C-alpha positions as CSV (number, residue, x, y, z in Angstrom):
1,X,-16.4,-38.7,-10.1
2,X,-18.1,-38.2,-6.8
3,X,-16.7,-35.8,-3.8
4,X,-17.8,-34.6,-0.6
5,X,-16.8,-31.5,1.4
6,X,-17.7,-28.5,3.1
7,X,-19.7,-25.8,1.2
8,X,-17.3,-22.9,2.0
9,X,-14.0,-25.1,1.3
10,X,-15.4,-26.0,-2.2
11,X,-16.8,-22.5,-3.1
12,X,-13.2,-20.9,-2.1
13,X,-11.3,-23.6,-4.4
14,X,-14.0,-23.1,-7.3
15,X,-14.3,-19.2,-7.1
16,X,-10.4,-18.6,-6.9
17,X,-9.6,-21.2,-10.0
18,X,-12.7,-19.5,-11.7
19,X,-10.9,-16.1,-11.9
20,X,-8.7,-17.5,-14.9
21,X,-11.8,-18.5,-16.8
22,X,-12.8,-16.1,-19.7
23,X,-16.2,-14.8,-19.7
24,X,-16.1,-15.3,-23.3
25,X,-14.0,-17.4,-25.6
26,X,-14.0,-19.1,-29.0
27,X,-13.2,-22.1,-27.4
28,X,-16.3,-22.9,-25.3
29,X,-14.1,-25.5,-23.3
30,X,-12.3,-22.5,-21.6
31,X,-15.4,-21.6,-19.6
32,X,-15.1,-24.7,-17.7
33,X,-13.1,-25.5,-14.5
34,X,-10.9,-28.9,-14.8
35,X,-11.7,-30.7,-11.7
36,X,-9.5,-33.8,-10.9
37,X,-10.2,-36.0,-7.9
38,X,-8.0,-38.7,-6.3
39,X,-6.3,-39.7,-3.2
40,X,-8.7,-37.5,-0.9
41,X,-7.6,-34.4,-2.8
42,X,-9.4,-32.2,-5.4
43,X,-7.3,-30.3,-7.8
44,X,-9.3,-27.4,-9.8
45,X,-7.6,-25.6,-12.7
46,X,-9.0,-22.6,-14.7
47,X,-7.3,-21.3,-17.6
48,X,-7.9,-18.8,-20.6
49,X,-4.4,-20.0,-22.1
50,X,-2.9,-16.8,-21.0
51,X,-3.6,-16.7,-17.1
52,X,-3.9,-20.2,-15.6
53,X,-4.8,-20.9,-11.8
54,X,-4.6,-24.2,-10.2
55,X,-5.7,-24.8,-6.7
56,X,-6.3,-27.9,-4.4
57,X,-7.7,-29.1,-1.2
58,X,-8.8,-32.0,0.9
59,X,-12.1,-33.4,0.1
60,X,-13.7,-36.9,0.5
61,X,-13.2,-38.5,-2.7
62,X,-16.0,-41.3,-2.9
63,X,-14.9,-41.8,-6.6
64,X,-11.9,-40.8,-8.4
65,X,-12.3,-39.2,-11.7
66,X,-11.7,-35.9,-13.8
67,X,-14.5,-33.6,-15.5
68,X,-14.8,-30.3,-17.2
69,X,-17.7,-28.3,-15.5
70,X,-18.9,-24.7,-16.5
71,X,-16.9,-22.4,-14.0
72,X,-19.2,-19.8,-13.5
73,X,-22.2,-21.8,-12.7
74,X,-20.2,-24.4,-10.7
75,X,-18.9,-21.7,-8.3
76,X,-22.2,-20.0,-8.0
77,X,-24.1,-23.1,-7.3
78,X,-21.9,-24.1,-4.6
79,X,-21.9,-20.6,-3.1
80,X,-25.5,-20.6,-2.9
81,X,-26.1,-23.9,-1.2
82,X,-26.8,-23.8,2.7
83,X,-24.0,-24.3,5.1
84,X,-22.6,-27.4,5.4
85,X,-21.7,-30.7,3.4
86,X,-21.9,-30.4,-0.5
87,X,-21.9,-33.5,-2.7
88,X,-20.7,-33.3,-6.2
89,X,-21.3,-36.0,-8.5
90,X,-20.3,-36.6,-12.4
91,X,-22.2,-39.3,-14.1
92,X,-21.7,-39.5,-17.9
93,X,-22.3,-35.7,-19.2
94,X,-24.3,-34.8,-15.8
95,X,-23.2,-33.2,-12.6
96,X,-25.3,-33.1,-9.7
97,X,-24.5,-30.7,-6.9
98,X,-26.4,-31.9,-3.9
99,X,-26.6,-30.0,-0.5
100,X,-28.9,-29.7,2.5
101,X,-32.1,-29.5,0.6
102,X,-31.1,-27.8,-2.9
103,X,-30.1,-29.9,-5.9
104,X,-28.3,-28.3,-9.0
105,X,-27.7,-30.3,-12.4
106,X,-25.1,-29.3,-14.8
107,X,-23.9,-30.3,-17.9
108,X,-20.2,-31.1,-18.5
109,X,-18.0,-29.9,-21.3
110,X,-15.9,-32.2,-23.4
111,X,-12.7,-33.2,-21.2
112,X,-10.7,-34.3,-24.4
113,X,-10.9,-30.7,-25.5
114,X,-9.4,-29.3,-22.7
115,X,-5.9,-28.0,-23.0
116,X,-3.0,-30.1,-22.3
117,X,-1.0,-27.7,-20.0
118,X,2.6,-27.7,-19.0
119,X,2.2,-27.6,-15.1
120,X,5.7,-28.5,-14.2
121,X,7.8,-26.8,-11.6
122,X,9.8,-24.1,-12.2
123,X,12.9,-22.7,-10.3
124,X,12.0,-19.4,-8.5
125,X,12.8,-17.7,-5.2
126,X,10.8,-17.5,-2.2
127,X,9.7,-13.8,-1.5
128,X,7.3,-12.1,1.0
129,X,3.8,-12.5,-0.6
130,X,2.2,-9.3,1.1
131,X,5.3,-6.9,-0.2
132,X,5.0,-8.7,-3.8
133,X,1.4,-8.3,-4.0
134,X,1.3,-4.4,-2.5
135,X,4.1,-3.8,-5.1
136,X,1.9,-4.9,-8.1
137,X,-0.8,-3.2,-7.0
138,X,1.1,0.1,-6.8
139,X,2.2,0.0,-10.7
140,X,-0.7,-2.1,-12.4
141,X,-2.7,1.1,-12.2
142,X,-0.5,2.6,-14.8
143,X,-0.6,-0.4,-17.5
144,X,-2.7,-0.1,-20.4
145,X,-6.0,-2.2,-20.9
146,X,-5.7,-1.6,-24.8
147,X,-5.5,-5.0,-26.4
148,X,-4.4,-3.3,-29.7
149,X,-1.0,-2.5,-27.7
150,X,0.0,-5.5,-25.9
151,X,3.3,-4.4,-24.9
152,X,1.9,-1.6,-22.8
153,X,-0.6,-4.0,-21.0
154,X,2.4,-5.7,-19.0
155,X,4.4,-5.3,-16.0
156,X,8.2,-5.4,-17.0
157,X,10.0,-7.5,-14.3
158,X,13.9,-6.6,-14.2
159,X,16.5,-6.8,-11.9
160,X,18.0,-3.8,-10.3
161,X,20.9,-2.7,-8.1
162,X,18.2,-3.0,-5.0
163,X,16.6,-6.1,-6.2
164,X,13.7,-6.1,-8.6
165,X,12.3,-3.4,-10.2
166,X,8.6,-3.3,-11.6
167,X,7.6,-0.9,-14.6
168,X,4.2,-0.1,-16.2
169,X,3.3,2.6,-18.8
170,X,0.4,3.4,-20.7
171,X,2.0,6.0,-22.8
172,X,0.4,8.8,-20.4
173,X,1.8,7.7,-17.0
174,X,4.3,5.4,-15.5
175,X,4.7,3.4,-12.7
176,X,7.8,2.2,-11.1
177,X,8.3,0.4,-7.9
178,X,11.8,-1.1,-6.4
179,X,11.5,-4.4,-4.3
180,X,14.7,-5.1,-2.5
181,X,16.4,-8.5,-2.4
182,X,13.7,-10.0,-5.3
183,X,16.1,-9.7,-8.4
184,X,16.2,-13.4,-8.5
185,X,12.7,-13.8,-10.0
186,X,14.0,-13.0,-13.3
187,X,13.2,-10.7,-15.9
188,X,10.2,-10.5,-18.3
189,X,7.0,-8.7,-19.4
190,X,4.1,-10.4,-17.6
191,X,0.5,-9.4,-18.2
192,X,-0.8,-6.9,-15.6
193,X,-4.2,-8.5,-15.9
194,X,-3.1,-11.8,-14.5
195,X,-1.0,-9.9,-11.8
196,X,-4.2,-8.3,-10.4
197,X,-5.2,-11.7,-9.6
198,X,-2.1,-12.6,-7.8
199,X,-3.6,-11.8,-4.2
200,X,-6.9,-13.4,-4.6
201,X,-6.2,-16.4,-6.0
202,X,-2.9,-17.7,-4.4
203,X,-2.1,-14.8,-2.3
204,X,-0.1,-16.0,1.0
205,X,2.4,-14.8,3.5
206,X,5.3,-16.5,1.5
207,X,5.0,-16.7,-2.3
208,X,7.7,-18.6,-4.7
209,X,8.1,-16.6,-7.7
210,X,10.1,-17.4,-11.0
211,X,10.2,-16.9,-14.8
212,X,10.4,-19.9,-17.5
213,X,10.8,-19.3,-21.1
214,X,7.7,-18.3,-21.9
215,X,5.8,-17.9,-18.5
216,X,6.0,-16.4,-15.2
217,X,5.2,-18.6,-12.2
218,X,3.9,-17.9,-8.8
219,X,3.2,-20.5,-6.3
220,X,1.9,-20.9,-2.8
221,X,0.6,-23.1,-0.4
222,X,-2.9,-22.1,-2.0
223,X,-2.0,-23.4,-5.4
224,X,-0.3,-21.7,-8.3
225,X,-0.7,-18.8,-10.9
226,X,1.0,-19.1,-14.2
227,X,1.2,-16.2,-16.9
228,X,2.4,-16.4,-20.5
229,X,4.8,-13.7,-20.9
230,X,4.2,-10.9,-23.4
231,X,6.8,-10.8,-26.5
232,X,8.2,-7.5,-27.6
233,X,10.4,-4.6,-26.3
234,X,9.3,-2.5,-23.5
235,X,9.6,1.4,-23.9
236,X,13.0,3.0,-22.9
237,X,11.4,4.9,-20.1
238,X,14.3,5.9,-18.0
239,X,14.8,8.9,-20.3
240,X,11.5,10.7,-19.0
241,X,13.0,11.2,-15.7
242,X,15.1,14.3,-15.1
243,X,18.1,14.8,-13.2
244,X,16.3,17.8,-11.4
245,X,13.1,19.3,-10.9
246,X,13.0,23.1,-10.0
247,X,9.6,23.1,-8.5
248,X,7.8,21.0,-6.2
249,X,4.8,21.0,-3.9
250,X,4.1,18.8,-0.9
251,X,0.5,18.1,0.5
252,X,-1.9,15.7,2.4
253,X,-2.6,12.7,0.6
254,X,-6.1,12.8,2.1
255,X,-6.7,16.4,1.1
256,X,-5.8,15.9,-2.4
257,X,-7.8,12.6,-2.9
258,X,-11.0,14.2,-1.2
259,X,-10.8,17.2,-3.4
260,X,-10.3,15.0,-6.7
261,X,-13.3,13.4,-5.6
262,X,-15.3,16.3,-5.7
263,X,-13.8,17.5,-8.7
264,X,-15.2,14.4,-10.6
265,X,-18.8,15.7,-9.9
266,X,-17.8,17.9,-12.4
267,X,-14.8,16.5,-14.3
268,X,-14.8,13.7,-16.9
269,X,-11.6,12.1,-18.5
270,X,-11.1,14.3,-21.0
271,X,-11.9,17.5,-18.8
272,X,-8.5,18.5,-16.9
273,X,-8.2,19.4,-13.7
274,X,-5.9,22.5,-13.1
275,X,-3.5,22.9,-10.1
276,X,-2.5,26.5,-9.4
277,X,0.6,26.2,-7.5
278,X,2.5,28.8,-5.4
279,X,3.6,29.9,-2.2
280,X,0.3,30.4,-0.6
281,X,-0.9,26.8,-1.5
282,X,-2.6,24.9,-4.2
283,X,-5.7,26.0,-5.9
284,X,-7.8,23.0,-7.5
285,X,-9.9,24.3,-10.5
286,X,-12.2,22.5,-12.9
287,X,-14.6,24.0,-15.2
288,X,-17.1,22.2,-17.6
289,X,-18.9,24.6,-20.0
290,X,-22.3,22.6,-19.9
291,X,-22.3,22.1,-16.3
292,X,-20.2,24.3,-14.2
293,X,-17.3,24.1,-11.8
294,X,-15.8,23.4,-8.7
295,X,-12.8,25.5,-6.9
296,X,-10.9,24.7,-3.7
297,X,-7.9,25.6,-1.8
298,X,-5.5,23.2,-0.3
299,X,-2.5,23.6,2.2
300,X,0.5,22.9,0.8
301,X,4.6,23.3,0.9
302,X,5.8,25.1,-2.2
303,X,9.6,25.0,-2.9
304,X,10.2,27.1,-6.2
305,X,10.7,30.3,-7.8
306,X,7.4,31.2,-9.9
307,X,4.0,30.4,-9.5
308,X,3.0,27.4,-11.8
309,X,-0.4,26.3,-13.4
310,X,-0.2,22.6,-14.5
311,X,-3.1,20.5,-15.5
312,X,-3.8,16.8,-15.4
313,X,-6.3,14.0,-16.3
314,X,-8.0,13.9,-13.1
315,X,-8.5,10.0,-13.0
316,X,-4.8,9.5,-13.6
317,X,-3.9,12.0,-11.0
318,X,-6.0,10.3,-8.7
319,X,-5.1,6.8,-9.7
320,X,-1.1,8.0,-8.7
321,X,-2.1,9.7,-5.4
322,X,-4.2,6.7,-4.2
323,X,-1.0,4.3,-5.0
324,X,1.6,6.3,-2.9
325,X,1.9,5.2,0.6
326,X,2.1,7.4,3.4
327,X,0.2,10.6,4.4
328,X,1.8,13.0,2.0
329,X,2.4,13.1,-1.6
330,X,5.1,15.2,-3.2
331,X,4.7,16.6,-6.8
332,X,7.9,17.5,-8.6
333,X,7.5,19.8,-11.5
334,X,9.9,20.7,-14.6
335,X,7.0,23.1,-16.2
336,X,3.7,22.6,-17.4
337,X,4.4,20.7,-20.4
338,X,7.0,18.1,-19.2
339,X,6.6,15.0,-17.5
340,X,5.7,15.4,-13.7
341,X,6.8,13.1,-11.0
342,X,4.8,12.0,-8.1
343,X,6.0,10.3,-4.8
344,X,5.7,10.7,-1.0
345,X,9.0,12.4,-0.8
346,X,10.4,9.6,1.5
347,X,12.3,7.7,-1.4
348,X,10.3,4.4,-0.3
349,X,10.8,2.8,-3.6
350,X,7.7,4.0,-5.7
351,X,7.2,6.8,-8.1
352,X,4.5,7.7,-10.4
353,X,5.3,9.8,-13.7
354,X,2.4,11.7,-15.3
355,X,2.1,13.6,-18.4
356,X,0.4,17.0,-18.1
357,X,-2.6,18.0,-20.1
358,X,-1.8,20.9,-22.5
359,X,-4.1,24.1,-21.7
């Protein structure tokens, strides 16, 4: 195999496909990128068997061929080349990467060991790429990263009356986003880890999305992202929402984020931040015995009868506030021990439910 292309174009292909490559794997070949050059085109595929990214682009193909090349080294070597044309030659088990002056040599991985991936097309629906990516970004913050609880590491795709509903939870918080008109994508539990890469790998104005028997497939003009579905039943989350919330407080989003930023100087995840909410506004208070504390007052609009003091994990609260669109956030409260709902008060389709910390 021998190809020639512009450094920036090649670096883009390799870096996007490399986002699916495992940093560590029991199978060494999965740390490589499958490069397939033919007919003036280079297709690059990276996978860890759960997440697969395939990208392609035009190059000058001087000799057709296929090879598996260590992904991180290939992407970094090309990226560090001087601007201009880069030539990549595979001869036997050696890869030569040649630019305007520098020359790298790498060893290939065994081509026959690379998994035989099913890359067949999947029926789907074309959707607004930016809307889908932004909606996913709002809910993935509430997904778990605990591999011992795989069900909680996914994003639930389920059709709803409005279109498509995205749901995540790590058992302490819950994110729900309605995406009108996208219900035809289908249903399934999709790994949040892979969905975080959607915008950085194949993000485009239009994305075609659909569900196969065992995987979710997203394609655009930039390539494809295929994610193996998680098997199991998602928690019954609807019972967590109440029909009414007797108290609510509305504050400026920027004020809350700035206050939580200052709180983080004192608090850690296990140190709760207390919100004393009443007609006079909100008092934000955190105390750490070995360091000290931080107290400040935020202007707010309070609707309710009695003053309330409620506490939250500061990082979880900050994640939810940051995910909300708009200038304001609204916190709806039943009592200091029951699930609390955060949104922007404008019914824009996103809600973030957070369990308080007992104090």
